[in-house]
N, C-alpha and C positions, 0 to 999 in steps of 0.2 A: 503494499499500500504506500503510495506516495504522499508525503505530507507537504502541503502548500504553506509556505511561510507568509503570513500577512503582516505587512509593515505599516504601522500607523505613522504618518508623516505630518509634522507641523512645519509651516513655512513662514518665515518672517523676512521682511525686506527693508532696505534702507530708504527712507523718505528723500534722501539727498541724491539718489542715483536713479534717474528716470528709467533706465534699462532694467533695473531691479523690479520696479512695479510692473513693467510690461511682462517680464518673465513670471512674476508671481501670478498675474492674471492668466497666462497660458497654463501654468501648473494647476491653478485652482479649477480650471475647466476640465483638466485631464485626470486629476486625482481627488479623492476625498481627503480633505485636510482636517487635522485635528488641532485642538489647543495644545500649547506647550506641555501642560501637565499630563495630558492623556497620551501623548505621542511616544513612539519608540525612539524617534530621531528628530532632530530639529534642523531643517534646511535653512541656511542663512544666505540671502541674496544681497550682494553689495560688494564692497571693497574690503580690503584688510582692516581698515579702521572699524567697519561695521562688524566684522567677525570678532574683533577684540571686544567690541561692545557687547556682542552676544555672549562671548565667554564669561564676561563679568556678570551679565544679567541672568544667565541660566546655570551657572556653576552649582547652585544649590539643588538643581534637579537631577544632577548626576546622570545626564543623558548624552549620548554622542551628538556632535554637531557636524554637519556636512555643509561646507561653504561652496557657493558657486560664484565665480567672479563676474560681476557686472560693472566693475570699476576699471582702473587702469593697470596696475601691476599685478595685483592678485597673488602675492607670494604665498599666502596661507590658504589659497582657494583652489578649487577645481575649475576647469574651463567650462564656460557656458555652452550648452548643446541642446537646442530645442528639438533636434531630430532624434536624439537617442532617448531611451527609456531611463528615467530618473531612478527607478528602483534597481535596475540592472547596474547603473553607474555606482549607486551606493554600495550594492552587494560586492562589486568588483573593485572597490576602492581599497587602498592601503590604509590601515589604521595608524594614526600618528597621535601619540599621547603627549599632551602638554602638562608639565608640572609647574604650577605657578610659584613665583617667588612670593613668600609671605613676609612682608615688612612690618615690623612692630616698632613703633616710635613713641617717644615721650616728648610732648611739646613743652614750651616754656612755662605753662601753668601747671605742669605735672600730669596732664591727662595722657593716658596710654591708649593708643589706637592701633588697629591692624589694617592692612590693606593687601589685597591680592594683586599681583602684577604678572602679566603674560608677556609684556613687551619690555617695559622698563619701570624703574621707580626713581623719582627725582625728589630730592630734598633741597629746597631753596630757603635762604634766609628771609625772614619776614621783617627785619629791622635793618636800619643802615649799617649796623655793626656786623662783623663777621659771625658766621655760624661756628659753633663749637660742637663737634660730633664725635661719638665714639662708635666703633663698628664691631659688632659681635656676629659671628656666623655659626649657626647651630650651637648656641650657647658658649662659644669659645671666643674670647676677646682677640680680635685681629688687629685693632688699632685703637689705642687708648684715647687719642685726641687728634682730631683732624680739624684744622681751622681754615675756613674759606668761605666762599659764596654759597656753597651747596655741594651736592653729591649726586651723580647720575650712575645708576647701576642698571646695565642692560642684561636681560635674560638671553639665553642662546637664540631664542626666536627673534627677539628684538635686534640683537647685533647682526644676525644673518640677514634679516629683512632690510636693515638700513644699508648694509653692504651691497646687497643685490639691487636695491633701488638706486 
């Protein structure tokens, strides 16, 4: 007996990329689309920036994302193809796992905050005086005191994307 795998697809698009909305309309006519909570996979239509936005917005759902490039470079995305079957493309795609950088920081008023980063984390001074930073990686002190205007830490995805573009 053959088992047919049914895939519930959610599709989101960038409001800033007209081609993304056009492709969304084509896909909505061809497939039954589900909301993000009910879907097995979330298809993101736009550019790299929109894909990063989706990673941040949907990380809590712990679902795979499949990006289709409707922008310019599309380093993080698959090529747009109206003629091919989306489900076949998804099933035949290579899985690429991204591990976000988790930055924990304490601001000047003592408030501790966390942030996920898939591309980069930047710390910039908020006053005219220099920033005084210390750097710990995995609870190990790497730099006791860094004085400057700020700090930029790129993830492997971010540094590769910047170099390719």
